C-alpha positions as CSV (number, residue, x, y, z in Angstrom):
1,M,-112.4,-129.8,-160.6
2,K,-116.1,-130.3,-161.2
3,Q,-118.7,-127.7,-160.3
4,P,-120.8,-128.5,-157.2
5,S,-124.4,-129.4,-157.8
6,F,-127.1,-127.1,-156.3
7,L,-127.7,-129.7,-153.6
8,D,-124.0,-129.4,-152.7
9,V,-124.4,-125.6,-152.5
10,L,-127.4,-126.0,-150.2
11,K,-125.5,-128.4,-147.9
12,T,-122.5,-126.0,-147.8
13,I,-124.7,-123.1,-146.8
14,A,-126.6,-125.1,-144.2
15,F,-123.5,-126.5,-142.6
16,G,-122.0,-123.0,-142.7
17,A,-125.0,-121.5,-141.0
18,L,-124.9,-124.1,-138.3
19,G,-121.1,-123.5,-137.8
20,V,-120.1,-127.2,-138.3
21,R,-117.7,-126.8,-141.2
22,R,-113.9,-126.8,-140.9
23,R,-112.2,-123.8,-142.3
24,A,-110.3,-125.8,-144.9
25,D,-113.5,-127.3,-146.3
26,H,-115.2,-123.9,-146.3
27,E,-112.4,-122.3,-148.3
28,R,-112.2,-125.2,-150.7
29,E,-115.9,-125.1,-151.4
30,T,-116.2,-121.4,-151.6
31,M,-113.8,-121.2,-154.5
32,R,-116.0,-123.5,-156.6
33,I,-119.5,-122.1,-155.7
34,K,-121.1,-119.6,-158.1
35,P,-122.5,-116.5,-156.4
36,L,-125.8,-116.9,-158.3
37,H,-126.2,-120.3,-156.6
38,I,-125.7,-118.7,-153.2
39,I,-128.2,-116.0,-153.9
40,I,-130.8,-118.5,-155.1
41,A,-130.2,-120.7,-152.0
42,G,-130.6,-117.7,-149.8
43,I,-134.0,-116.7,-151.4
44,I,-135.2,-120.3,-151.1
45,A,-134.1,-120.5,-147.4
46,A,-135.8,-117.2,-146.6
47,A,-139.0,-118.3,-148.4
48,L,-139.1,-121.6,-146.4
49,F,-138.4,-119.7,-143.2
50,I,-141.3,-117.3,-143.8
51,L,-143.7,-120.1,-144.8
52,T,-142.8,-122.0,-141.7
53,L,-143.5,-119.0,-139.5
54,I,-146.8,-118.4,-141.3
55,T,-147.8,-122.1,-140.8
56,I,-146.9,-122.0,-137.1
57,V,-148.9,-118.8,-136.5
58,R,-151.9,-120.2,-138.3
59,I,-151.8,-123.4,-136.2
60,V,-151.5,-121.4,-133.0
61,V,-154.3,-119.0,-133.9
62,A,-156.6,-121.8,-135.0
63,S,-156.3,-123.6,-131.7
């Protein structure tokens, strides 16, 4: 079995967060994903979320 790419990890996490993955797919992917990739993806997602909120606030305040 090949290791998933970082993009595969991001897709797995995104689909899992949205709740659109089947249990069998989730269990199969979880066994191959490295915990470090999940941590990095979580940090990236949190940073993007914060930057999005900051941008929205700046747009609203500037109006």
